[in-house]
Structure formats: C-alpha cells, structure tokens
C-alpha positions, -999 to 999 in steps of 0.1 A, spaced: 691 -549 192 707 -566 220 692 -598 220 702 -611 255 686 -583 271 653 -586 248 648 -623 253 658 -620 291 628 -593 293 607 -618 276 613 -648 299 610 -628 329 575 -621 317 575 -584 314 547 -575 289 556 -561 255 545 -524 251 506 -522 249 495 -535 213 464 -513 191 430 -523 200 422 -527 163 418 -564 152 417 -583 120 406 -620 118 426 -647 103 425 -684 99 438 -707 128 473 -713 128 483 -740 107 497 -774 113 531 -780 118 553 -774 86 572 -797 63 609 -794 67 625 -768 53 656 -752 42 679 -742 72 679 -706 61 661 -681 36 679 -664 12 681 -629 31 705 -624 60 678 -602 76 651 -629 75 669 -661 82 647 -690 93 662 -722 111 644 -758 119 651 -759 155 633 -795 156 665 -810 141 691 -832 160 722 -824 145 747 -802 164 736 -766 160 761 -738 141 768 -711 165 742 -688 146 714 -716 145 718 -720 182 714 -683 188 685 -681 164 670 -709 180 675 -698 217 660 -664 207 629 -679 190 624 -700 220 622 -672 244 600 -652 221 576 -684 220 578 -685 257 573 -646 267 546 -623 279 527 -600 255 503 -575 257 469 -582 237 437 -566 235 403 -592 245 372 -590 223 342 -573 230 321 -540 227 346 -522 251 380 -540 243 405 -544 274 444 -545 270 454 -576 289 486 -598 290 489 -635 282 517 -653 286 530 -679 263 543 -715 267 560 -730 235 537 -704 215 506 -717 228 482 -699 256 444 -711 268 422 -696 294 389 -715 291 375 -692 318 375 -661 291 375 -684 261 406 -670 250 432 -691 227 461 -677 214 491 -689 194 523 -673 179 535 -686 145 570 -702 143 569 -716 107 590 -703 79 581 -671 68 558 -661 97 588 -651 120 613 -624 111 642 -618 135 664 -591 120 675 -555 117 643 -536 105 658 -501 111 693 -504 97 711 -494 134 729 -529 130 706 -545 159 684 -573 162 646 -567 160 620 -589 152 581 -595 138 558 -618 151 527 -630 139 501 -638 169 462 -652 164 441 -652 190 403 -667 191 380 -659 220 356 -689 217 337 -679 187 343 -692 148 365 -655 141 404 -658 150 423 -623 150 457 -619 137 485 -594 146 516 -587 127 537 -570 156 572 -553 149 594 -552 180 624 -530 177 653 -523 199 655 -489 217 683 -483 238 687 -521 244 650 -526 254 625 -540 236 596 -519 222 564 -534 204 549 -512 180 508 -511 175 500 -541 154 489 -540 119 455 -563 113 458 -583 84 420 -588 74 391 -616 80 406 -650 80 436 -641 63 464 -666 58 496 -652 63 526 -669 39 554 -646 42 567 -622 67 601 -602 52 621 -576 68 634 -551 42 659 -529 63 654 -492 61 628 -494 83 602 -513 60 591 -547 58 561 -566 39 537 -596 41 526 -616 16 490 -632 25 460 -643 11 430 -626 15 393 -624 3 389 -613 -35 355 -595 -42 337 -629 -47 350 -650 -20 331 -659 13 345 -648 48 354 -685 54 376 -688 19 402 -664 11 419 -669 -25 433 -635 -37 474 -632 -26 487 -599 -20 517 -585 -5 510 -554 12 544 -532 26 549 -510 58 574 -487 69 579 -473 104 576 -435 105 576 -417 137 570 -447 158 539 -459 138 533 -486 111 518 -472 80 512 -487 45 533 -476 17 540 -483 -17 558 -512 -31 593 -502 -27 617 -499 -61 627 -530 -71 603 -554 -46 584 -565 -74 596 -592 -92 593 -602 -129 576 -635 -137 602 -662 -142 586 -673 -176 616 -697 -187 600 -720 -161 566 -720 -179 580 -725 -217 555 -743 -233 530 -739 -210 496 -717 -205 499 -692 -178 462 -689 -180 436 -701 -207 403 -690 -198 369 -684 -218 341 -660 -216 307 -658 -235 323 -636 -264 361 -650 -262 385 -673 -254 420 -659 -240 453 -678 -238 485 -664 -224 512 -684 -230 554 -689 -229 569 -700 -264 607 -692 -271 612 -673 -240 584 -650 -251 551 -642 -234 522 -644 -261 488 -638 -264 460 -654 -285 422 -641 -285 397 -658 -303 362 -641 -311 339 -664 -309 309 -640 -322 329 -639 -356 348 -673 -353 380 -655 -360 415 -658 -342 420 -618 -335 453 -621 -318 476 -650 -329 507 -654 -307 515 -617 -303 537 -607 -281 528 -590 -248 539 -565 -227 544 -579 -191 537 -558 -163 537 -570 -126 524 -553 -96 523 -568 -58 492 -586 -64 495 -600 -100 504 -593 -135 488 -577 -164 496 -592 -199 490 -565 -228 487 -558 -264 479 -526 -276 473 -527 -318 444 -524 -339 426 -550 -318 439 -544 -281 439 -568 -250 446 -568 -216 446 -598 -194 451 -593 -157 463 -625 -137 454 -620 -99 484 -644 -92 466 -679 -90 432 -664 -77 413 -649 -106 414 -630 -139 400 -605 -162 400 -595 -199 396 -560 -213 390 -560 -250 390 -527 -268 384 -512 -236 353 -535 -228 355 -555 -196 344 -590 -203 320 -606 -176 299 -627 -190 318 -660 -173 315 -683 -145 343 -698 -125 354 -729 -106 376 -720 -73 391 -740 -48 427 -750 -35 456 -775 -46 475 -794 -16 490 -826 -7 493 -844 27 532 -852 31 552 -829 51 573 -820 24 584 -784 10 585 -775 -24 616 -759 -39 609 -722 -57 613 -733 -90 580 -760 -82 551 -755 -111 518 -758 -103 492 -766 -131 453 -767 -129 428 -773 -150 389 -774 -156 384 -806 -182 355 -825 -196 359 -860 -186 323 -874 -198 339 -896 -229 363 -923 -214 377 -930 -247 385 -895 -257 411 -870 -245 398 -846 -216 385 -814 -233 401 -784 -215 378 -757 -210 404 -735 -188 437 -737 -171 464 -719 -154 501 -725 -143 525 -704 -121 554 -709 -103 556 -712 -67 586 -690 -59 589 -705 -25 553 -701 -16 537 -734 1 503 -758 -5 479 -748 -3 477 -728 -35 444 -711 -46 431 -712 -83 401 -694 -100 390 -709 -137 369 -690 -157 347 -707 -183 318 -700 -207 289 -713 -191 273 -718 -227 298 -745 -227 285 -765 -199 259 -792 -208 243 -809 -177 243 -843 -188 280 -842 -190 308 -846 -163 331 -817 -159 363 -822 -133 393 -804 -118 429 -818 -126 460 -806 -107 497 -815 -112 528 -802 -94 563 -803 -113 598 -792 -109 626 -789 -136 600 -807 -159 596 -840 -137 564 -845 -124 561 -846 -84 525 -848 -74 492 -854 -92 456 -859 -86 446 -898 -85 411 -891 -74 383 -871 -98 371 -842 -87 338 -835 -103 324 -799 -102 294 -778 -119 270 -804 -127 250 -832 -111 250 -811 -78 289 -807 -75 305 -778 -62 320 -748 -79 336 -731 -51 359 -741 -20 369 -774 -42 402 -789 -23 422 -807 -47 446 -832 -34 476 -843 -53 495 -874 -43 532 -881 -50 541 -898 -80 556 -934 -77 588 -927 -81 589 -902 -53 569 -920 -27 596 -948 -24 
C-alpha cells in the first residue's frame, strides 16, 4: 500500500469504507503499556515505541508517522441501538468522545494491538487496527479492521467482532491474505465481566470478505519445555484422581494417582504432546490411559480410560504487577493453591500451574482445580504466584491472597506480585 497516499487520506478526514453493523463487546482500552522492544520479530508486524526521545531510524520514523496519521484519522463505524446506524468519527491521538451521543471510542496503539504490513503479499503496506467503542453503558465493543491497499487507495473490509469483553493480546499479519488474533475470551464457566480462556483465531481474506479459517500449517508452536525443566506444568485434583504433568530430563511426563485404590497408576510415563491454538493435550495411551488438556493457563480437564473426571472445584483469577516493565518471552509464571494454616510447617500445595509467557504480558489468567473433599473450613488457603526469567526470580507476591474459606473468594482473584529486591534497585 502506498503509505503516503493512505495516510494523507486519513489525515484529510476521509472515512474508510463502511464497517459492518455486527458488533462484539470487549474490555475497555488498557492503560499505556510499559516500554517494549523496538520491533517485533516479523518484518510484517514491526512495532515501535514512538514515545522515546532518541533520533529515530528512517524505518522507525516512517512507521511512527504512519501510526500517528492512523490515530488521527476518520473512521466509519456503526452506532448502537435497536436499529444500528453508520456514522463517521474523527479521532484525535486515538481518542474520540461525543457526550451528546454518549459515545467514546479508542484506537489501540500498544505493541501487538496494531499491525502494519503486507497482508495480501502484493508488496504494498496494509494495516490491521483494533477499535473499541462505548456508548454509555457497561458494554465496550471491539472491531478488528483490516485496511488493504487497492490501487493506492485504502479499502477497509468489514470488521471482525471478537466477543463479549474480550481482551486482545496480539494481532499478527501472516501474509498470503491471512492474519490472526490472540485474545482472552469467556470460558464455559466465566461471567461476562471476567474472561479467562486464551484463544488464537485465524482469518483469511477471500473475495473481499474476512472468513475464519483453521490454523495454517506451522502456526501452532510446540510448547517450550526446556524452560520448564523440573517444574510442574500442572498439578490438580479431582475427588477420584490427582494428576501431575511435569518436565524431567527434557521429557514431558505424567503421574496419575488413584485416590480410591491408593495406587500410583502412572509413574513418570512419557506423554505425547499435542498443541492446538487454544491449549495443549498431554496423553498416555497404555493399559491405563490418561489425557490431560490444559487450555493455556485458564483451565484443565482430565480423562481417564475414556471417562471425563468432573468432580472438582476451582480457584480462578489473574496474576499482574504494577511496574511498567515488559516481560521477555522466556519468562515463566507459576501459580499455586496452598494450605497456609500451619505457621511452623511448609505450605501444602493442592494445585499448581506453570507456563512460559512467549511474549504475552500481564495479566495472566489462572484456574486451579482442587478436590473439595480436601478443604477444611477451619483452615486457611491462599494463592501464591511468582515470575522468573532464566531461573532468576523477578516477581513474587508479598501479600497473602486468601481463598475458599472464611468468606474469601474463589473467582476473579487478582494476585499482585512485586519485584524482588535485587530487581527494584
């Protein structure tokens, strides 16, 4: 796409092609992100921090000029109501507000949430923007809007709705008329306010329309088990079983303990690892077979000999921190549900999870499954979290976050971790 033509049109106030009237609700725009690396890995999804003060390289200057014009452009967008209408709103630095219509809109500018690159493979520059619209109520509406170069003119396709209060993590241009969005949506048991299930959806442009597609070959990465050596990817319990997925000597293994018989039925057996866009299945098919599905960090299921084990409860929430610091992709987040009743004894772990961030940033969702029969109403339980990089502890919770008993919560628990002393100086 000819950037100078495209962005002159934006700055001149010409609206994009009319957007679809279909809507999807999303979270409000998050606060400004921490300082990020200067550019992403793929040349089609470069991102620059345009707020730094050094002398820009020519590539960075051109990218920031393009983003600035996008953030100050005019966009056609539907209004909400029983009979949606199409209107045009003019952004100033990515923001728009009209009190008369109770309309507030925001364009994302954070790393991962804006992509400028060649979508169609014609050598020109296209873009994918994310817009959030609020009309005075509790709902916020998100649009994923590709903008293509057509003979040097901008052409906005009908946008994609991304779900009720969805959090967009990353928009990625894949080329070959394809792009993807990684996001957090509501799982089966999540309230509308609190999505916790991470998914990646892939799209293709076919005959001028955006259509969802299966993951293109090679886009589903294998889990990076090297960073999890010696850690439990997941340990959780039902009323009938306790299962652990862990890495030892570079091999992903399974333990399965049968509570009814008191027998360790599977002991460090090698698991077959099958990733998909929404999670990973760890399976062992022997005389006793077990399949553990980890939906990224937001839930898990256990099937033993063909029977789904559903007799468990869970504690869910997010892990976050306050400093404006970005995590590297090899950071490891660990969350545990523990019995902290005995001050003179180590905490007893009832469930835990560990994951490699792979470039994702806070907040990180968690869902810890536990056996309700293990809970004593007289005791105290808490969730603990830590973040490490290359084996060095970077963040840990310094306050106690009690859960389950004594009128404490079991969902929407926000665990705030603090920098360790050596990293806060």
